[in-house]
N, C-alpha and C positions, 0 to 999 in steps of 0.2 A: 615642672622644668623640662624644655625640651633636650631633646636629643644629642644634639650638636656639644648645648652643657656639660650633660651628663658622660659625655665620654671624654671632653676638649679639656673643661673647666671653663669658667667667666674668663667672658673677653675683658682688653684693656687697652685695645685699642680700636680703629674703623678697620686697621687690615685684618687685623684678629675677626673681627667679627663681620666683615666679608668671607669668610675663608670658612668660618662657620657656618653661616648662611649657605654657601656651595656645595659643605659637608651635608647638610640637613637638607638642601634641593636633593642633592643626590640618595640618600637614604628614600626621601618620599617616593624620588622615580622609580627605585629599585623596590619599593613594596609594592607600587605599581604594577611593575613588571611581573613581581609574585604573584600578583591577582590575575593579571595577563594569561599567565601559564597556568595557573590554579582552574581557571573558568576553562579554559583551553583543553583542560584535562575529563573536567566534569562533564564538559558536553559530548566530549567523546566519547565518555564512560556510557554515557547514557545510550546514545546511540548503540555501541557495542554490546551493553547489557540487556537491551530493549531487544533488539535484534536475537543475542543468541536465549530470552527467555519466550518469546513470542516461539520458536523452533520448540517447544515443547510442549507452552502452555495453548500454543493455537493462534490465533487470528481472530478468534471470536470477541467481539468488544467486553465481554468481562475480561480476557486473558489483555488486549491493549491498554484497557483504560485502567485496569487493576495494577499493571507495570509501571504508568505514569503514578499513577496513587498513592505508589508502594515507593518510588523515587521518593516522591516529594515530603512524602509520610517520614521516611529515615532524614531528611533533610532538618526539615521540622523540629523531631526529635533530637538530631546532634544539635542543632543552636538551643533549644530550649533546657538540655539539661549538663551541656556544658558553657554555653556562654556564660554565664552570671559565674563560673568558676574562674572561667577566664579573666571575667572581669575583675574581679579581684586578685589577679597572679599580678606578682609584679612582673613578672617574665614571661609576657603573653608570648614573645616569638618562642619559644620551645614550646609551648602549645602548638602553635602553628608547623612548628618544625615535626610534632609528634603528631597531629594530624593527617599530614601528607604520609609521612610513613606506613600510618594503617591502613591511609587507602590504597595505598603501593603494595605496599603488603597481601593484603585480601586480596587486590585483583591477581595477584600471582595465586595468592590459596583458591581464588573460584575456578582457576584453569585446571584444577583436577579432584576439586569439588563440583564442580557445575555438573557433570555427566550421571553419576552416582544420586546427586538429591535431585536432577529433573526428574530420571525414572521413577525415584520414592513420590515425587508429589504426582506425576503423571498417574502413579498406580492411584494413587488419594483419588483425584479428581476421576476417571474412571471414564467410561467409553459416551455415555451418556448423562451425566448431571444435571441435577436441579440449577437452575439459575441462581438459589441461594448459596449453593456449595460449590459451585464454580467460580464464583467470588469472594469465599472465604479463602479456599484454597491458595487460588490465585492471586489476591493481595496480597496476605499473610508468608503463604510461600516465599512470593518475591520480595517481601518487604525480610523476614528472615533470614533470605539466602544472602541480601545484598544490605541488611544494616551494620552493620562494623563499617563498609565503606561508605552507603549514606548517611551515617553520623558525624563520620568525624568530615566528609566533605561539607555540613551543616554548620560544623565550628571553624569553619579556615575564615572564612570571612569577617563574624565578630575576631578571630583571633589578629586577626591583621586589622583590622579598625582596632583593636586596641594599643597596637604597638603605633600606628598609623597616628593616633590622637597626641601619639606626646611627640610631634612630629609636624604637626600643619596645626592650623587654626582649626578649631571644632566645630565651623558650622560649614566647613565643605570637605570633611576629610571622609563622611559617609558619601558623599555624592560623588567625589574621587577612587575611592576604591568600588564603588558599586557599579562604576562608569566602566572600569579596568575592567572588573571582572567579567561583567559583560558581554566587551568588547573582544575580549576572550575566546567566553565562551560562540561567539558567534564563530574566530575564526577556526578553533574547536569542531564545528557542526560544517562547515566548508570541507576544511583538510578530512574531515570522517567520511563525508559521502564522494567527498571528488580524488580522493587518495588515498588516506589510509587503508578505510576497507579493502577497494578494490584491489589496491597493489598486497597489501599485508597480510588479510584477513583478519577476521574478528579476536583470534585469537594473539593473536602479534601486536594491531594497534590496540591492547589493552596491554601486552607488554611493555608499548613504547611508553604509553598515558605512565607508568608507574614507574619508568626512567625519570619519566618528568619528575614524578613525585618526588623520589629522591633528589634529583637534584633542587625542585624549590626548598625541600627540609634543609639542604647544605647550606643555600644561599641565606635562606632565613636567619640563621644562628648568629650570622653577622649583623644581622639586626639586633641583637639579641641589648637589652638594657636593664638597668635595677631600679627602675618609677616604683614611685610609693603608688600606696595602696588608693587606688581611686576611689573605693566608695569613702574612703578615710578624706579623701578629696572633695565629695560630692556635700560632704556633712547633712546640713537641713534636707540640699535637695530629695534627698532619699524618701524624706515623710513626708513631701507631695506630690508624689509618683501620678500620674492623673491615668489610671484606670480604663477609660475611657478612650483615648488615645488606641489602646489595642484593639479595639472594636473594631476600627477602621482603620485598623494594619490589619487585621484578619479578613476583615467585610470584601478590600479594596483586591487583596491576595486571591479571595473568591472570584468576585467579578473578573478581574483581570484574566484570570484562565480559562474561567467560562467563554468570556469572549475567545480565546485561541481555540477553544476546542469548536466552539459552534462556526466561525470563520474559518477553519480548517473542514469541518464538512460542506459548508456551503461553498468553498473555491474546488473540493473533488468533485464537482459537478462540472468544473468548467477546465480546470486543469486535467494532467494526464496522470496527476496520480503513482510516478514514479516514487523507488527511495528518492532524486536528483528533486522534484517537488518536494515533498516536507520536509526535504534538509534545507530548500529556500525560504520556502513559507517559515521555517523557525528562524535562520538567519535575519529575516525584514522583521520580524516580533522583536529578537535580541537587542538590533540594530536602534531600532527605535527605543526601546527602554534605556539602552546604551546614552543615545543624545542627549535622553531625557534627564538625565542624571547628569551629565556634562554641562548644559545646559543651565540645569539647576545650582552646578556647584559656580558655574565661570558667573551667572548673572542675576539667578533670584533668589538663592541665599542671603543678598544684600538687604533684600526687601524683607525678610521674615526674619522680627523680633523672635530672639531664644522666648518661649511658652506660649508666645499667640498657639498654639496649636492645640495645646492645652487647654486654652479656656474654650477653642472653637469643638474640640473633642466633648467636652462638659457639655455642652451647649447642641450639641448633633442631635436627631431625632432617635439616636440608638438609648438617648439616654434618657433617663425619666426625672431627672432632678436637674434641679435649674443651675443656672452659671453663675460660678461666684461670683458676687457684688461686685460691681465694678471692672470685671473682664471686659478684655476688648476683642473684638472677633477680628480672627484670622481671615486679613483678605484674600492674602495669597490662597488659603487652602482651599475657600471659599470658589475663589477665580478656576484653583484648578481642578475642583473636582466638577464642577460647571462646564470648565472645558471636556473633561471627560467625558461627561455623558453627552456632549455637542456632539463629538467628534466620533465615538461609536457611534451614534447616531445615522453621522452623514455616515460613517465608515460602511453599517449596515445597508444603508439605501442605494450605497455608489456597486455595491454587489449583484443590483439588476442588471449593470450594465459590463461586468467582467469581464463575459464573453466575447462582446463586441469591441471592447479594447484589446484586447490579447491578440483575437485574431486580423486585427487594423496592425499592430506593431508588427506581428508575422509577414503581412501581406509587403509594410512599407519596409521591413529590413530584407523580406526574400526567405525563401525555404531553405533552412539551416539549423543545426542543432542549439549554438548560439542565438538564434533566433527565437524560436519554440522555448529556449531556456529566459531569455530576456522579457519577452511574452509571460512566464510565470510569474518573473519579479515584479512584474508591473502590478500584474493584480495582485499580488501580496501586498507593496505598496498602497495601493489603493484602499483597500481593507485597514492596513495594521500600520502605517509608518507614525499617523496623527495619532491615533490614538494611542500605541504605546509611546509616543515621545514622554502626552502628556504622564503615563504611566509612571516612566522614568523618574520624571521629577517630583509628581505625588509622593514617591513611593521614598524617597531623599528626603522631601520634607517634611513630610512623618516619621520619619527613622531618627533627622537630625532632633525634632521635635521632642517623642521619645527619648530618646538620651536626653538633651536639656532638663524633661520635666524625671530625671533617675532612672531613667526605663535602661536596661543594658542593649546596648544593639543585638545580642544573640539574642536575647527575648521576644523585640523587635520582627527581627527578620523570621525566626520560629514562630509567632502568631502569623507572619504575611505567608509563610510556605504551610503552615497548616491550613490554613483558607484554598491555597491553592489546591492543596493532594488532593480536599473534599469536594473540590469542582469538578473533576473529569465524570463523576457519580451523578454528582446531584444536574449540571446541566445535560450530559452525555447521553445520559440513564435514563432517569427521571424526565426533567422536564423536555428536552426535544423532542420527544415519541408519545408527549402527553400534549402540549402546545403547539408544535412544528417549530419547522426552524427560526420564522420570520417572526411569532410572536416570542417566542423563548430569546433571541437573539436582542430582541429591542427592551429585552425588560434586564438588559443590562445596562442600558442607558434609564430606566426609572430605577435600577439598584443603586446607581450613585448618585441618582437624585435626592435618592431616601436618606445617605448621608452628609446631605450640606444641613450646617448648621440651622437652627431653629429660626436664626431672625430673618436668611433668606429667604423662607417660605411669604414671606411678606412682598417682597422686589419681584418686580413685572418678569426680570431675565427668568427668573427661576420658573414663575407657571407660564414661561412662553415656551420655557424648554417640556416643563411636561405637556404642553398641549402639542405641541410638533413628537415628543414620542407615542403621545397615545394616538395621532391623526398617522403615523405611520403604520400601528397595529390597525387598526380598523381598515386605514386607506390605501395603506402604504404595496407596492407590487409583491407579489409572489416571490419567492426565493427559491422556486422549483426547479426553476432552468428547464423546463422540458420542452422539447423544440416537436410541435405535432404539424406535419404536414399540409398546405393544402385541401381542402377536402374530408379531414383526417377526424379523430377525437380520441380523447383522452381518456383510455376503458378504464384505467383504476390507475391509485397513485399509493404508494407505501412510504410513511416516514418511519424511521427502523432506527436502530439505536448505530449502525454501521453504515448505512447505506439508503437513499429512498429510490425505489423499486417501482418502475412506471410502465404499462401495458398502453402501445398506443395506436392506433389501427388507421392506416389509410385508407384513402377515396374507394379504395378496390375490395375493401375488410379485411386486409393482410394486418394479422397482430403481430406486433414485433416486440418485445421486451428489454425495457431499461435498467441500466445500475447506472446510478451516477448519472445520468443521463447521458450511457453510452450504452450503444445498441448490442445485444450481446450474440453472441451465432443460433443459427436459426430461425426460425418464426413460423407461423403457423401455415404457412406454405411449402415448405421446404424437409416433410415428412419423406421425403425417398431418402434424401442426401443424409438427415437425422440419423435414421431409420437403418442404414446401412452399417454406420459408427456402434452399433450393436451386435447389428447381427452377424458382421465380418467375424469379429472375434469370439462370437455363441456358435458359431456353426464350424469355425477352428477347433472345439474343444469335444470328443465324440460322446459326452453325454454329460453335460451341465445339468445341476441341482439347486444350487444356489448363487446366484451372479450377485457383486458388488459395483456400483456405478457412482463413482467420485466428483459428484456435481450436477445439477439438478436442470436448470435452464428450464427451456420452457417444458419440458418433462421429455416430447416428442422420442429421443434416443431412448431411454431407460423402460418407458415403457411400451417402445419396439422390444426390448427384449422379453417380454412376456409373450411376444406370439409364440416364443418356445413353450412347444407342452411342460407343464408341472416343474417351470423352471420358476425361483422363489427371488424376486429383485429384491434388492438393499439400495437404498440410496441416500446418499450422506451431501449433503445441501449447507453450505455456509451462513446464509444470508435469508434469516426464516422467513422475513418479507416477499422470496423469493418462490418458496413454496407455496404461498399464499395468491403468487399472481402468475401460480402455473396451471392453476386452475381454468384458467382462461385461457389455455390452449387444449383442452381435452375433445372438444370436441374436433380437436384435426385429428387424434391419434389415429393407428389404423383400429378398424374397425374390428376387427379379433383381436384387440388385445384385451388384456386380462388385470385391469386395476389393481383386482382384489389382490392378487399376487406383488404385487408392489407397496414398498414399506417406506415410506420418507423421514428422513431422520434429519434434525437441523444441527451439524454438530461440524466442527472443524476437520477436515478430510486427513489430515499429517494427524491433529490429535487422534483421532476415531482408530484410525492404520493400529496405528501403537499400541493404545490401551482394550481393544477390543479383543476377543480371544474366538471371535467366530470365525473359522477357515471355510473359503471359496472356491470353486471350481475356475470360475472368470470372475477378473475385477479387470475394468473399462475406467480410465481416466479421462476429463473430458480435456478439450483442450485449452487451458488457463490461460492468459493473455501473458504472458513470460517480462511483462515489463513494468505490469500493475502490481504497487505492494502488494508485498506477502505472495503471489504467485508461484513467484521462481523459486520458492522452497519445497514446491512438489516437482521440480525437477531434478532432486539435488540426491547422490550416492545413498544416504542415510535413508533418503523419505523411500528410492526404490530396495532397498531392503526389507524394509519394513513391511512393503508391499509383496513381500517374497514372500514373509514369513507366515501372511495372511492366507496366503493359495493352498489350495490342500494337494496332494500328490496328484501329478499331472497336471496341475491348473495353466489357465494360461493368463499374462500379465498383459493388455494393451495400454500404452499410453501417446493421445494421440496427443498432434502439435502444430497449431497456427500458423503452416509457412507463408499466410498472409500476413502476419504479424513479427515473423524471426527473419532475421537476418542468416549467410549463411557458415558463420565464423560462430555465432551464436548458438546457432543450431547441432554445430562439431562438439561443442561441450554438453550439449544436452544427451546427444548420443553417447558420447564415452560415455558420461556419468551412467546411462544405462546400459553400455556392453560388459561395464565394468562390475554389474551385479547379474547380467543376462549374457554371459559371453558369445552365447547360439542365438544369439537374438536377432528380427529381421525387421524389413520394412516395407510395408502397405502402403496403399493410398485409400482413402474416406470414399474420392469422386474424383472425374476427370474435369473441376473446377479448374480452371486458368484464373480466376480472379479472387476465389476463397481458397486455395488449395488445401491439406488437411491430409496431413502424414502422419503413419502410427507406427511406432517403436512394438513391438510384441513379440513373445516370447513361452515357454512356458518355462514351468515352476525350475525345473531339474536339466534343461538343458532339450530336452525329447522332439524329432524330428517332428513335424505336422505327417499325419497317413492320408495317404493318399482314396484308400478304400474307407476311411472313416468320411474322411467330407464328403464322400458319393453317400454313404449311407444316412450323415445328415441331410442333406440337400433330399433325400427319395423322401426325409417325414418331412423337411421344410413346406413340400409345395403342399400341403394341407391347408397351409395359410399361405398360399400365393409369394412365395419369396422372390418366380418372376417378374413381381411388379416392381422386386427391388433391384433390379439389375441382374439379380443372381440364378443369372437360368439354367448354369450344368458348374460341375469343377473348375472346366478353363475358366467360368464368366469368374469364382470365386479364388482360386488361387493366381488368378493373371493380376489380381489385384498388386501381387508384392513386388516390388521394385529394387530392393538389396537386399543381399546376402549377408553372413555374418563376418565372412572378411571383408566387403565393400565397406562396410558399415567399420569396421576397425580402420582401415584404409581413410578410409572421407573421414572419420574425427582425427586419427593419428593424433598427433600431442597437444590439441587441445587440453587448455586446464577442467578440471573433473571441475563441477560444478558442485560446492558440499556445504554443510553446514558452516562450517568457520570460514569457509572461499565462496561466498555465493556469487560467482559470474555473472551468473544469469540475470539476476537482478541491476547488474550495475551497468552487462552490455545492452541489454536488449532494448533501454529506453530511445538509443540513436536511433533506430529507424524505426520507432515511434515518432518521435522528434524532427527524423528528419530523411525521408525514405528517398534512399541512392538505386533504390531498381525497383521495378515492377513483382510484382507475385507473380506473373506468369513467366517472366525471367530467372528466380531466381528456379521455379520450380521445373524447369527449361535445365537448369545448373547441376541442378541436384542430380533431374537421372542421369546427363551427358555424366557425369563423377561416381556413379556408381552402377553396380553389376547383377544380376544374382544367375546363378545354375538351381534344375531342376535337385539335382540329389543336396543342395547346401538346406532347401528345405523340408525335402520329403523323406520320407520312410519306405523301405517294402524293395528295395531293388531299383536296377533300371528298367523303362519301358521305353525303350527306345523311340517309337511312333508317338507316341502321349508325348513325352519327355519336349518331342522337337514340338509338336503341336501347341507346346505350351510359350518354349523357347520365341515362335513365330507370333502368338498371343501375346507378349512383352514387348516384341520389337513392336508392332503393330499399335498397339500402345501408345508405348514412346511418338512414334511416326504420329499416331494421329492429334498428339498433342503438341507439336511442336508445329502440323500443321494449322491447328487454333490460335496459334499467336500472333497472323496474320489478318487473321476476320473480324470487316466490320460488320456488328449485325445490323441486319435490315427488314424491312417486312415483305419485303421484294422479293418472292421470291424468285426470279430469272435473275436479279443481281445476286441473290446468297448462294444459286447452283456456281453459276459461274466460279465463284472462286473457290466453293470447297468441292467442286464435282471430281477434279482430276484425283487433287489429294487423299481425296476419300477411298476413290476407286485403287489408288496406291496401294491406300492401309490393307484394302480387302485380298490383292494380291499377293499381300505381304503374308496374311494371315485369314481366311476365310469365314474362320471360327467369332472371329471380332466384331460382336456386335453393336457396340456403340458406333461402327463406321457403316452399317447395314443400313441399321433404322432409319436415320437422319435421311437420306438418299430414297427411301421407301415414302416417307410421309412427305419430300421434295415433291417428287414425282405426282400423288398423289394430288398437291396443290397447283402443280402445273399441266394436268391434266384436263382442266374446265378450259386453259385459255392455248395452251398449247399441247398439245393430242400425239403431235411427231413426235416432241420434244420428249414429252414422257415414257415416251415407246422404248427411243433409245435407250433413253438409263433404264429405264428397267429390265430391255433388256440385257445392257451388262452388269447389271446387279445378277441377271439371270448364270450367265458365265461367273462372272467370280463367286456366287455363293449357291450353286448347284442344289446343294441342301436343301436352303431357307425356301418357305411356300409363300412368303408374302409376295416376293415381285411377281412371281405366275399369276396368283389368285388376281392382284391389283390389272395383271396385262390384260391377263382373259376379262374385268371386267368393263375395260375400255374398251374392249373391241367390242364388245357386246354393246357397248352403248354406242358405238361407231355405227353399227349394224342397224 
C-alpha cells in the first residue's frame, strides 16, 4: 500500500488521486532531503573523527588506514546487524530517527571521552610498537571508540530505504536514496574542509553535525507509517535468496575502495597533498557515484527486469555451480562490469598525464588559489569520474536486484561496506609495496573482469579487455612521476605504504631526496646549511648528552649533531623508506661525524613524543612543510607542550620553520602557539639565505636565558671539530643569529589564532601560499626582520657587558642590512659585474659591524678573482677591507701576495 493511501485512505476521484500523488511526492522528496542531510553529517564526521584520531594515533600508514577501515567496518556491522530487523519492522521511520539520535548523542559523548580514551590507547601502542601490534590497537581501538556512531550510521540508509520503498516504485528507490545520500556526502566533505573545521574547529563541527542528526530524527518521525511486514509481503521470494550476489556486492566494495586508495596515492605525486587536495579528491569520487546512482534510477533501471542479476550472479566466476536452467544472462550487469573494468583501466593510464593537465590548466587560468584547486579537481576528474559513475550505477543495480531476490538492503549494503573496510589494508598495505603502484592499480580492472558472468568469457569484448589490461601491466608507462633532470639519473626508488621515496642525482653529481615527487630540504651539497640547524641549538646548551631530532630527511642535520663529543642522537622519521634513502647521503656527512652515536627510528613524531619516557637535553624539530597533510599537527600548542615534557631540566627546544613555505599570517599563529608554551622563547636564523630562509623558534624548558660564558666554553671545545667551517667562528657569530626576543615575538604574533588540535589553523591557512604565492621568500624575510627586534638582555644572562653588548647589537644591525642589500643582487659569473653590485653595500655593512664576517669573506674572494684581470681594482678593494676590519688578516695577506707577484 502506498504511503498516501495509508495516511489518507483510498481515493475516490481524480482530484483526490492527484492530491494523494502530490502528498506521496512530498514524502519522497522529504525522505531524499533527509538522506542528503544524513550524508552531509556522515562525511563531515568522518573528516572530523579521522583528524581527531590521527592526532593521537599518529600519521603512520597503520593509523591513517586503520581509521578508514574501522569507520567502514562500523558501517558494515550496523547494516548487517540492524538491517534485517529494520526490514522486518512495520515502523522503519522510528528506526531511522533512533539511529540519528544515537549518532548525535555519541558525537557529544566523544567530546569528553576522546581525550582519556586516546591517552589510554597511546599507552597501549607505545613509542616503537611492532607493525602488527600498532595495526591491532589502531584498528580495534578506533573501531570501539567510534562503534556506537558508525553502527548507527550503517543502519540509516537501510532504514530510510524501508520507508521509501512504501512510497515509490521499488526499482528506483535504492538508487534515488543512494544518490541523495552520496550528494549530501559531497556537500559534507566540501563544507567540512572549506568552512566548518577552519571556522568552528573539530569539536564544534561535530556539535553542528549532532544538531543536524537531531533535526533529521525529528523530521523523520513525520514519515512514520504503519506498514505491513515486508518479509510477509515477499512470501516465497525469500526462499530463493541469491547468495552469490552477495559475493558481487562484497567484491565490488573491495575493488571500488581499492581503486580510490591507489589513485589517491598516484595523485599524491602530482597534487599538493593539502587538506583541500584530499577533500576535493573525495568529493569527485562521491560526485561520480551519486551521478551513477541517479543515472541508474532515471534510465538504466528500466532495462533491468527483476531477478536477472540473480541468474548472472549465479553464473559468475565466483560460483562453482552452474546457473539455473533457462536463466537469462543479465546484459546490463555484464555491460556495467565490463564498462567499469574499461574505465578503471583508462583512468589508470591517464594518470601518467595528470601532471601536464594540471599545469596546463593553471597556466591557462593564471596563478591563483582558484586555478590551483581547479587543477587538482581536473586530475581527480581524469582518474575518478568515469569509473565512479559506473560504480554508482553498478551498486544500485546489484542492491536493487538483491532486494528483488529476497536480500534486505541492509544486508546488501553491509556486505558491500565490509569489502570496502578490507580494501585499505589489502591494497594500501599489502599489494602496493609488493607489486608497485601501476600493477596494483591495473589489477583492479582485472578484478572486475573476473566478476563477469561465465558466458561473457566466450565474447570478444571480454578478451579484448583482458588483453588491454595485461598490456598495460607489461608495457604501460610507469606511474612513478619522478622528474629526472637532463644528464641526471635515478639513484634509488622506494614504493612504500605511505609514500614513494626517490633519490635523484643531477649531471653535476648532486643528490636530492624526493618524497612523492617533491624535493625535500637539503641535498648532498648543503652540509653547511643543514649542519647549522643541528649545531646552533646544540651549542646553546651548556652540556648536552642526549638529543632528539624529529625528522631525518637526508640525515645531514642529525648526523652533524654527532660532531659534538659524547652526544647520543636519536632520530624519529615518519616514512620508513626515507631511512633507507638517507644511506645514499652518508658520503656527504661531515668527516668527523660519528654515526655509531646516531639511532634512527621509524615512528610518528607526535606519537613518539607523547609515549616515550626518555628525557632529552636538546630536541630539534625539522622544518616540516606546513601545508602538507599531517604536518600542521607538529606546530600545535599540544605538541609543543608534549615536547616540553620530554626535555630535561635546562633542556633546549628548537623548532625550525621554512619561511619560503609560510606566509606571515600563518607564521604568526605558529609563533603564538609556541609562545603559549615557551613565553620566554626567541627566534634565530639558520642561514642568511634569501631564497630558502629558515627561522627557528628556540627556548629553554623553563624559560632560562642563554649564558654568554657557557656559549664561549662550548665554542672553545667545538673548535676540535672545526666548527668555524660552519660559520660559527665565535660567540658573536653564534649569538648573532638571534633576530627576535620574547617581547618582539609576542607583539608580532598579536592576537593570531592559536594552532591547536581542535582548531588546526595552520593546516587550512598554509596551503594558500603553496597554491598561489603572493610574495617571495626574501620579501617575507625582510618584512619579518623589520617587524621584530632583539636586545642582549632579553636572551642572555650574566649581567650587562656594555662594550660586548654594543658589538652584538651592531652585528644584528649589520646582518639585517646585509640581507636587505642582497634583495636586489643579480647572480652573475662576471666578477666585475658582481662587485659593482655588492661592493658599496657590503662595505657599508662592515662599517656598521667590523665583526660581521659574512660581508668580509665574499669581498676577499672577489678581490682574489679580480687580481688576475685588474690588479689595481683588487688592491683598492683590499685596502678598504683593511680599514673596515683591521683585525682580520685575510685582506692584508692577499694584498701582500698581489704586491709580491707584481714585483
